[in-house]
N, C-alpha and C positions, 0 to 999 in steps of 0.2 A: 580683558587682561592677559589670556592666552595668544592673541594676535600681536599683542604688544611684546610679550616675552621672546616671540618666534623671531619678530623683528630685530629684537636687540641680540638674538643668537645669531641671526645672519650678518648683522653688523661686525660682530666680534668676530666671526668667522672671516669675513672679508679683510679685516684689519689684520689678522693673524696670518692669511694667504700672503698680504702686501708686505708684511714683515719678513715673512720666509722668503719671498721673491727678492727683497731687497738686500738679505743676507747673502743669498747664492750669488744674485747679478745685480752690483750696485749699478743706480740708475744712471750714473756719470758715464758708464761705461757703454750704455746704449744698447750694444749688442756685441757679441763676439762671435768670431769665425773659426770652424776648425777642419779637419779632414782625417778620413779614415785611413789607417795605415796597418799593414799585415806583416810584421817582421818576419813570421814563419814560412812566408811565400819568397822571400829575397835572401840571397846570401849575405851572411853577417857582416862581410866587410864592407858592403855597402850601406848599412844602416846609418852610419855617421854622416855620410854625405846627403842622404835623403833627408834626415833630420835638419841639417844645416841648410838645405835648399827649401824645405818646407819653411824655415823661420825667415830666411830672406824673402820669400813671397808674401811674406805678413800673417801667416797662421798663427792663431794663438794658443791653439789646443790640438790633440791628435786623439785617437781613439783605437783601441787595443782588444783583441781577444775574444772578439763575439763568436767566431767559429773555429776555437783552438783547444778544445778539448782533449782532443787525441795528443797535443803536444803539451799541455797542462798536466795530464795524466796518461802517460802513455801505457801503463797497465795499473790494473787493479790496485788502488791504495796507494799508487807510487806517483808522487808529485814532482815536477819538476819545472821550477820558477825562475831557473838560472838565466835563460834566454829573455823572459820577459822582464826581470829586474833590469838587464842590461838594456833593453829598450827603453824602460823608464828612465833610467841613469842618462841614455842619451837624450831624451826629450828633455831632462831638466837641465842638461848643459846647455841647450839651446832655448831654453826658457819657454817650453810647449808644455802647458798643463794637460792632463791626460783623463779621458772618460775610460774607466774600466767595465768591461762587458762579462756575462756570464755566458757560457757557450751551450746553454742547453737546447739549442736549435741545432746542433751537430754532435750528437753522441758518438763517440769512437767505436771502432768496429768490435774490439774485445768484449764490449759493454752489450751490443745488441746479439753477438753469438752466443755469449755465456747466458744472456738472460732474454731471450728472444721475445718474451712476454711483454717488453717494453714499447714495442712497434707497434703502430696503429694497424688495424685493420678495415679493409675497405668493405662496402656493402656486399660486394660481388663474392667475398671470402677471401680475396687475395690479401696478402700482408706486406705491408712497406719493407724495403730491404735497405740495406748501408749502402752510402754511395751519393746520398742526397742532402737534404737538409730538411727540418721539420717533418721529420720521419717517426720520431717517437711520439707515444701518446702522453698527453697532459692528464689522462685519468688514469695512467698506469701508476697504483702506489708504489709500487717498488722503484720506479722512474722518480717519481717525485722525491722520495726518501733519498735515493742514492744521488741525485742531483745537487740536492741541498749539502750533502758532504763536499763536494767541490766549490759551490757558492761560499760555504764556511771557510773553506782553504783561502780561496781568495780573500774575502773580508778580512780575515786574520792578518793575511800577508800584507794587504794595502790597505786596509781600513783607514791607518792613521797617517799614510804616507801625504805630506802635503802637497804633493804633485797631482794628487789624484783629486779632482773637482766633482766627480760625479760617476754615478753607475747607469748603465744601460741593463734593463733586465731583459734576457732573450733577444730575439730578433724579430720585428715584424710580426709580433703573434697575432694568432686569428683563432678562431674556432674551427673545429674539425669533425666531421660527420665520421665518428671513430665506434668501430663495432668490435673494439677490443673487448675481451672477458671484464676486463676492471671496470671498463667504460657502463658496461651494462648494470653492473652491480651498483657503481657509484650513481648511476642515474636513477635506480631504485632508491637508494638510501636519501638521494635529493628530493625526490617526491614525497618521501615519509617526513622528511623535515619539513616540508611546505605544507602538507595536508594533514589534518588532525586523524585522518583515518581513512580507509578505502573507499568508505561511502561519500566522504567529501571530495574525493578526487573523481568518484563517478559522477556526482553532480557537477563539477567544474567541467568535466570533458564530456558532459552529454551522452554517457555510454549507452542509455536507454536505446539510442539510435543505431540500428544496425546489430542488434544484439551484442553490442560492444561491452556490456558490464563485467568488471572484475571483482573477484572475492577476495583477493589477495594480492600484495605488492609484486610478490615474486612471480606472478603471471605476465607482469609488464614487462615488453621489451622496447628496444631503441625501435622507433618508427623506421619502415624501410620506405625510402623515396620512390623507388622504381615500383613500388605496389600502388594501383590507382586506389583511391578512395578512402586512403588513411586518415583517422581522425585528425581534422586542423588543430583541435585545442591540445590533442597529443603532441603533435609536431611542435606547435608553439611552445610547450612546455620544455620538449627537447631542446629547442633552440636557446631558451632561457638558460637550462641547464649546461650548453655547451659554453654560452658567456660565461657561466658561474666557474667552470672549469679552468677557463684561460685566465679570467680574472684571480682566482685563488692561487693558480699556479706562480703568477705574479708576485701576489701578497706574499706567498710563503719565501721565495726569494728573497723579496725587499726586507720581511721580517729577519731573515738570519743576517743579512747584511748590516741592517741598522743595529743589531745587537753589539756588532763588533767594529763598526764604522765610525770615523768622527762625525759629530753633527754639523761639520761645516761640508760636508759630502752630501750631495743630492741624490734621489733615486728616482729614474724614470724608466719608461720604455717606449719604443719608437713603433707607433702604429702606420698603418696603411690605413688612409680616409677610407672608410666603408661606412655607409650610413643606412645599411639594414642590419646592423649588429649592436648589440648591448653592452659588450665587455670593455669597450674605452670608457674611462672614468669610473669603472667598479671596482678597482683595485686601489683600496683605501690607505696602502701603505706607500704607495708612491707619492713623492713631492708635487709632481705636477706630469702632464703628458708631452710627448713630442710625437712628431710625424714625420713620415718619409713623403716625398712628392717627385714624382718624374711626369715632365709635360710633353715630351717628344718622343712617341713611340709607335705610330702608326693608326691609333685610334681615334684622337680628336682631331676634327679638321681647322679648327680654329676660324678665324674669319677672313674671307676673301682668298684668292687661288694659292698663296703663299703662308696662310695662317697656321697650316699645319707646324711650320716650323717654330711657332711660338706656343701652339697649344691652346686649349679651351681656357678662357680667361677667368672664370669663375672656380676653376679647380683650387689653386693658392690661396684664393679669397674665402673660399666657402670653409676649406680647411683651417685658415686661420681663425675665423669666426665660430667653428666647431670647437676647437680644441682650446681656445684661450679661456673661456668662460668655466670650464671645469676646475681651474685652479686659479685663474686671475692672470696666468702668464703661461708661456709656453716654450718650447723650441723645436726647430726642424732638425732633425738626425740626419737625414738623407735629401740631398737636393742636387739634381742631375747636374754632372758637370759639363755634359756635351753629349756625345753619341751613345747611344746604348746598343746591347746585342740581342735583348730579350724580347722585343715587341714583334709587332705584325710587320711592321716597315720600319727600319731602324734610320730615319732620315736623319741628316745633320740639323742641328738648330740653326735660326738664323743668326748670323752675327750680333751680338748685342742681348740675345735672348738670355743667357745666363746670369747676366747682370740685371735685366729686366726682373728676372725671378726672384734674385737676391734682394732687390729692392722692395718686390711684393711682400716676401716673407718679412723683411723688416717693417714695412708699413702697416702690418697687421699687428705689431707688438712683440715679434719673437724676441727672446733673449739670447739667443745664440742660432747659428746655422751652421750645419757640419756637412760636408760632402763625401759622398761614396766615389772615388777613392782617390788616394794621392797617385798611386802608379797603376797604368793600364796593365791588367792582367795578361800573361804569354800563354797560359796554360789553364784547363778548366772550363767549367760551363759558361764563364763570363768573357772568353775571348772575344775580341773585339770591341769591348765595354770602355769608353773613354775615362780617362783620370785626368788628374791636375797635370800631371805629365804623360807624355807619350811611352810607346814600347822601349825606347832608349833609356827610359828611366831618369832623363835629365831636361828634355825639351819641354818647356811649358805648352800645352794645348792651347786652343783658342779658348776654351772655357776655364783653363788654369789663369790665363790671363785677365780673362773677365773677373774671378774670384779675386785675384790680386788687387785689381784695380778697384771693385768693391770695399775690399779691406782698406786701402788708402783713402777712400771717401769716407769711410766712417771715422778715421782719424780727423778728419777735417770737421765733421759734424760734432765730434767729441769737444773740439776746441771751440764750438760755436754753442756748445748746450749749456742752457740757463734752467737752474733748478725752479725758477718762478715762472713757470708755464702753466697755461690751463687751454684744455681744448677750446675751439671757437663755438659760441654760443649757437650760431647759425647749424653749426655739424651736430652738437649734442642735443638740439631741440627735436632732431629727426631720428634719435636713437630707438632702434627698433629690436624687439625680440622675436624669435622665431622658436615656438614651443615644440619639443622634440620628445618622442618616447619610442626607444628601439622597438617594444611591444607591437605598437601600431604599425611600424614599418613591416616588421615581419609577417604579422597577421595579414596585412593588406596583399603582401607580396606572394603568399601562399593561397591567395582566393581573390586574383586581380577582377574576374567577372568578364573582362576584356582584354582582348591583345593589345588595345590601344593604351592601355594605362601604364604610365610609368612614374613609380613612387617619388624618386630622387628628381625627375624632370619636372615632376609639380612642385616639389620644393623650390626648384631652380626658378620657377616662374616668378613666384613671388620675392625670392631672393635677389634675382636679378635686377626685378624692379625697384627693389629698396636701394641696390648698389647703382643704377642709374641716377637716384634721386640725391646720390651723395650722403647715405645715410649709414652710420656706423651699426652693425647689426651683431647681435649674440644670439647663439643659438642656446635656448635655456629649457630647464627641466620643470617638472610640476612644483618642487618644492623652492623654486627662484621666488625671490620677492619681485613681483611683476610691476611694482610702482616705479622703478627707476626708469623703466620703458614707456615714453609717451605713446608708444603703439606696438601693439603684441599679435602677431600672426600665428594663427593657429590652425595648419595646412592638414587636412585628411588625418583628424584625430580621431580615430575611428573607436576607439575603446576608453571610455570615460566614466566618471563616477560622479555621485551628487556633490561630493566634496570639491571637488574641481570645478564643476558648473558653479557652485556657489562663489568659489574665489576668482572665477572669471567675471561673474556678475558683480562681486565687490569691485574689482579693477575698473570696470566700465563705469559705475557708478560713482565712482572716485575720481573721474575725468579722464581715465585711460580710454584709448580708441583703439577696440578688439575687432580683429578680421578673423573670421572663420570660413574655410573653404568646406567644399563637398567633401562627401565621405567622412564627415564629423558628428560625432555623437550616436552612431547607430547601435553599438554594443556597449555590455558591460564591461568590467575588466577581466572578466573570464571568456570574453570574446562571444558572447550569447546575445542575441537581439533582444531588445527590450519586450516584454509581454504587454504591450501597448501599441498605440499607432506609431508608424516607423519613425524613429529617433525623437520619441515625444519629449524624454527629459529638456531637451534644449529648445523647445517652441518659447517658453517664456523669456528665453534669454536672447534668441535671434528676433522674435517678435512676428513669427510665423510658423505655417504647418509645413511639413514637406510630405506632398500629397504623393509622391513616387518618385522613381528614377528611371533613367533610360539609358542605354548604350546603344548607340546609333552603330550598322555596319562600316569598318573603313571606307568603302567605296562611297558609303553615303553621306558626304560632308554636310552638316547641317550647320546652322548659323543662330546666334542670339544678337540681338541690336541694343545698343546704346547711343543716345543722342544722335540718332540718325546714322551710326556707323554699325556695317555689320562684322561679326567676329566668329570665325570659324571653329566647329568642334566636333569630335567624332568619338570622345572618350566615355566620360561619365557627367550626365546632367541630371540635377535635381529639379523638379516641378515645384516651385514654391507659392503658398497662398498666404500673402501677408495680411497681418493684422491691420485694422484702423490705426493710422499713425506712422506707419514702417512705409518708408519709400521704396519704390521699384526702380532700381538703377538699370537693370537690362530684363530685356523680355524674348522668349524663345521666338522663333519664326520658322516656317518651312516644314512643319509636320502638324499632327494632330492636335498637339497642346500649344500651338501658336498662340502668342499672346500672353501666356502663363509668365509668371516672374522667374528669371534665372539668377538675379543678384539683387539684394535689397540692403537696405540701410535704416538704423533708427537711432535716434537719442536715447540714452539711459543715463539718468541721473545727470552728472557733470562730463558724461562721455558719451560713447556711441558703439554700437556693435553694426557691423557690415558681415552680411554672410553672400558668398560668392558660391552659388550652387554648380557651376559647371567648370570643367577643366578645359580650357580653349586649346586649340591647336598649336599655337605658337607662343602663347603667353602674351598675347596683346591684350586681351580683355583684363587678366589681372593687372597687367600694368596701368590700364586707363581707370579701374576701381580704384587701385591705390593712389594714383595721381589724384582723382575727384576728392577721395578721403582726405590727403595731406592738404590739399587746396580749402575745401571746407573747414578744417580744422585751422586754419590761418598760419600754417607753418611753411615758409618758403623751401623750396626744393632745387638742387640741380636739374640739369636736363641732359646726362651724360650719354652719348650713343653707346650702344653695343661694343665692349672692348675697352672702354675708358673706366678706368677705377682711381678715385682719388680717395686718399685716407689722411689722417693727422694724428702722430704722436710726438711727445717731449718738445714740443715747441716747433716741429717742422711738418710742413704738408709734403706728400708724397703722390704724383700723378703718374700714371703708368699707361701706355697705348698698345692694347693686344688688337687693334682694329686695322684694316687695311689703307687707311687713310691719315694724314697729318690732321692733328688735333690742336686747335688754338685754345689753351685755357685762359680765362679770365683770371686774374690776379689784382689784389688792391694795391694802389700804389705804394703802399708801406712794407708791402713782401719784398725780401732781398733773396734772390735768386740765387743758389748756391751751385746747383748742377742742372745743365740742360737750358733748353729754352722755352718760349711759352708756347710755341708751335712745335708740337710734341710727334717727332716721326714713328712711323710704325715700329714696334719693339723699342721705343725709347722711354725715357724716364726723364721728369722734370722733380727737382727738390727746391723746396725754398723755405726760409725761416719767416714766420708769420708774427 
């Protein structure tokens, strides 16, 4: 009965999400495109020209005031909205909707000079100063209260303006290692709320180790990262606290806006995709999440000698699939318009790259895409950063032209959109979930055990394999109804409990195909190893024992073998002892445990459980294990090479080529090609109606 009620609850929630998404973003519009504008940066005599040009380029909305607190409140308690009123009026004149922002990322100088306690304090004792951004403490009680006054003034002023479609809270919020006095106080209070008493905390943190026992919460300090040997459990709780501070600061602002704003205005924030944090999705007052993404900035090599001009192909894909499931829809608040200035090497993107990224964002289901920024800045920290127009304020950049082209393309799609569309069955039959919990990532990253381990790369090995199969993927949470996913991947899920093990068991018994990887099930939710044989609570589920694990030296590359093929590894390997009836899919070779099982699979009820106990060097083992699973499950897959991504939405197929070779996509004869050719060049896009 409880399970039925829970499923009904999830169904109702999903329907409510869908209704809210349709209210904010009608399906017939498919997506909408906008651009940041900073009226305060430019002579007011140029504003009208700029808005007129924005509209002529096809943009449908713009974005104001995220860094303008000094202009909105030039002195304490004195607000000036005249300039912003004029900007909104001009946007209205040229039929541009507006996203209004709170300016909490940039407090004005008078505020930090009069109330210096609002600034973040670093571990070494230095205090942030005015002149940057994100320099204030989310844990400063005064800063929280005072910033809400400014947020309230904005909400009262623009909350019922029909030109304002939504609100962005803060800018690229993240969690900060802050040693501000208030942060210390709030951390202790957070711990008091979490634990029933100091004895419960001592038990959770294992403070009997190294004489770490506390008798009072007031004795607890924020952990010092520079200090060797700091309690891992304390550090994990502090990570959780920092996530809470970020999420609750956004929630407090959103609650104020919602009190005064129209229900037709949505509320979001723009996150940098970071997969070792827990705050994205924790702010329950937001309607949905949006993210920001830059692809060419010197760090990602891409594929081939010029791939760095396109970027790593999984970056947009993974962000789409990570943020969309949080509310069922999402937006992209900042998409790179061209060359940037803040990277390690600020190369020019390849011609067509910006359009490729726009289509990739769209392919994942985004309801809007916005770009930073309309005009290239002439001064300040972001000199040399491209905009939609160049430094003359008039001439479209290459990226600006590609944005304009994409907008025209979307108008073509809108005319071809049919409400009676369904995703192809071959596509949905491959639907896969990847179970994610930030606690696991944060805990593993604090205690990797080997320099060869990279948690995000471990996820990517499974994720990229699924995308090469042409599978739709969602990153899901413990509370998700797993039954809508024929395949569920549980990578490096170190902290687990009996309830989740039971849920995963039921998932497989009822026909799901469960894949678990190394570093799963070793600890309880407090991060303690089980007082039992290593990882014993998952033995019945995986159909094997885990005898031990190994961590070779980087220079001593070892291998496992599956169906006659060797796969290199140097990171983490678990030696498995399968039960009778559990198949061995890969074995170790080349060391003292040669011949032992490295990957296993078993039938369970109507489904299956596969355990891949080793982290391969390049992801080739993970790819082959998943390929075998899909084959044995009778599910047809694609065989896209690295860099080829294909998705479906709203009756359209979109294929993108980040590789360094032309790729010939096979399409049914009934497909209507709208943009591109079947032979997709490097950086190219193919769009068709199916």
